[in-house]
C-alpha positions, 0 to 999 in steps of 0.5 A: 825234075833234076837233070844229071850232069854229063860228069854224073852220067859218065860216073854212073855209067863207069860204076855200072860197067865196073859192076858188070865186068866183075859179075861177068868175070865171076860167071866166067869162072863158074864152069872151071869152079864147077869142074874143080869141085867135081874133081875135088869130090872125087879125090875126097872119095878116093882118099876116104875109100883108101882109109876105109880099107883099114877101118873097123866100125864100132860095134853095138853088142845086141845082147847088151842092148837087150839088157838095157831095153829090159832095164829101161822098161822096168823104170817107173812111167813117171817121176814122183815129184815129191820124192826126196832123195836122202844123201849121206854127208859124203854124198852131199859133199861129192854132189856139191863138188861136182856142181861147183866144178861144172859151174866153173868149167861152164863159163864159155866154149873154151872152158867147156871144150878144154874140160872135155879134153882133160876128162878124156885123157884122164879116162880114155874109155870115155870115148864120148868125152873126146867126141864132145871135145871135137864137136865143141871145138866146132861150136867155138869156130862157128861162134867166132866166124860170126865176128870174122871177115865174111859173115858180118858182111852177110848177117846184121849184128842182131842176127849174129848175136842171136845165132851166137846165143843159140850156139852158146845155149846148146853148148852150155846145156849139153855140158851142164847135163853131161859133165857131171855124169863124166865126173860121177864116173870118175868119182866111182872109179876112185871110190871103187864102186858105182855111184850112179844113184846120185844121177838124179841130183844133177837132173840127169834123165832116168835113161842114163842110169841103166846105161852107166850101171851097165858100163860100170860092169861091161866097159862097152865104150861104143854103147855108152857113147851112143847112149850119150849122143841120144841123151844129149840131143834130146836134152837140147830139143825142147829148150833150143830146137823147139824154142819159139825165140830161136825158131823166130830169130834163127832157125826159121830165118833164110840165112839159116836155111842157106847153111846146107848150100853154103856148107856152114853146117859141117863138123870138122875133125882136124887130124895130124900127119907127119908129126902134126906138121901137116893137118888134114880134116875129116868130117861130115855135113849135117843137112838139117840141124832141126831134125832130132833123128838126123842129129843123132845119126850124124853123131853116130857116124861122126863117132864111127869115123873118129874111133873106127878109121885108124888114120883119123883116130890117131891123127885126132888124138895127136891134134887134140894133145898138141893144140889147145882150143882157142875157138880160132880156126887158126888152131888148125889152118894157120896158113889161111887164118889169123887171130888178128883183126884187120881194122880196114877190112870191113871198110872196103868191098870184099875181094876173093882171097882164096884159090883152092886151099891157098891164099891168092897172091897178096891176099891177107889171111882171113880173120878168125878171132879167139873167143875172148876177142869175139864174144863176152861170156854169157851167164849160164841160164838153167832150163826147165828140166823135164825128163825127155825119156818118160814120153818115148821110153818104148821107142828109144831102142831103135837108135841101137838096132844096128849091130855096128855104127855106120861108117860113111863112104866119104869123110875126107874134107880138107879140100871141101873146107876150102871150097865151102869158104870160097862159096861164102866168099862168092856169096859175100861178093854177090850180096855186096854187089846187090846192096850197092846196086840197090843203094845206087838205084835209090840215089838215082831215084832221088836225083831224077 
């Protein structure tokens, strides 16, 4: 059995003492960090309460809901598979144009996100387009996080690629379903008559035909937005959430289950203040991405904040107009993030960079790449499109039961965003310490 030299023993002891001192230093910081976190939560609540004084939640007119319910009940209980729609020459040309434009814009997260933005500013009654734009921005940020300074130190390359594919697939499926609907509405406006009989050409659920027809007559943006939230979350339920591949490789993995405590499942809405010199964040945290009903209620609350809180609403509009989407978090927090990669960063142990919402003295900004620098485009893969609505047509009205959409008590997240980043930093430092201790233990076993 080899005997360690005095120098080896001294070196190993020094290494362990260094690790122990770092761990003790982190533990000593916890009470102060906890007090700071509680104070931050109280400031966020106070700020939200102030903004809620001027807020008005979007209303769901129940007479229109009852009208939709009658229309939904009158739909056939099954689709006639052999039924062939007879379209005119002009209709076929329109269908081809919309499919082509959808294909062109569905290349990646950036093209999709910018397409939503363009539609919204052409047709601002389509509230859902702005909501989709902002949520899609978050999807892009989550994608590039996987190639940033922090998550590659926690997740191996295979897991990060599978997580990117889940985000990309969900993002592209929703776009493939919803974008043709938005373009068909715009085509209807141009033609001066509704064209929603063409929805089956885009494999859109029968659920949406009565909704669009009613919107054409009533122009009720809140009801249309709620229906699109319900529809698009059902669209991804089977091919994404219930996918055995994504369950095995992402959704049921311990790292995905850590999303809630690490708060990596938040959706942020950057909004401008003072001419967009200052940018703040509103948003919410989605506790369980796998739960269909929670995703729908989450979308409704997010919409209520975006269009029901005046300061957030005007600020989001200003931010979206001023800042094109690149999928880098530097788009909204240039003081914390850079789009430049630091080649030396991954070769040295990680040290904390953040002190609240400021960089520590001498610390480099966190890397947040643009999408094109982080991931290659993934060809769109069409999913088998079965109409989700036919199985639940008598239940879906429950999503429209409340007379107004719920405004959450707390939605100010500017500081919360920074604390979430710091949580991930501490997780990285702890993981690296454990990894190094494990490697040192293996070395010790080999030499003893």
